[in-house]
N, C-alpha and C positions, 0 to 999 in steps of 0.2 A: 590896401591900405588908401584911404582917400580923407579929404578933409571936404567936408558939407555934400557928401554924396552917400550913397546907400551902404558904403562902407564903414561910414562913422562909426566909431568906438561906441557902444552902448555899453555901461556897466564897467567891471575891471579890465584892465589891460593885459592883464596876465595871462601868458599862454604862447603858442605858436602863429607868426604871421608868415604870410608869403604873397609875393607880388611877383607877376610875368609881364614882359613888354618886349615883344618882337625879338631882339637881342640880349635881352637881360632877363636877369632873374634874381629875386633877393629872398632870404628867408631869415627871421630872427626870432628869438624868444625874448619875452620880456616878462619882468616880475613888477608886479606894484604893490607898494606897501604904503597904506595911506596916499599922499599925493604924490611920493616919489617913483619915479619908474626907473628900472635900471634892466641891462641886457645886452645883449650882443647878436651877431648876426654874419651872413655871408653873401657878397655879391658876386654872381657869374656873369660874366659877360663872354659872347662869341669872339670880340675884340680882344686886342691885348691892352693891357696885361689879363691874365687870366685871374682866376677866384681871388677876391679879396675879403679879409675879414675886417668887421667894424664892432665898436661897442657903442651903446646907446646909453643915453642920462636923459633925465627929463622929470616933468611933473605934469598932475593933471589938477585942472584948476575949473570948476563945475564942470562943462562938457567939452572943455577944450583941453586938448594933449598937445603940450609942446616938449620935442624930442630934439635931442642933438646928436648928431651921429659922428 
């Protein structure tokens, strides 16, 4: 997942997304209906605390997605 890089969303955001970085990994599932985006996911870290779940809400305006975790 990225902003302004090769992973920038093109088209609908609906689907499964994953990111991995050294000691962290995150997966989330998003659903886009019109300009609204909802979903949730899991953050896994090798540090404490263990896995955490989160919800996602946001909107899409032109080519910019704004998500709140």
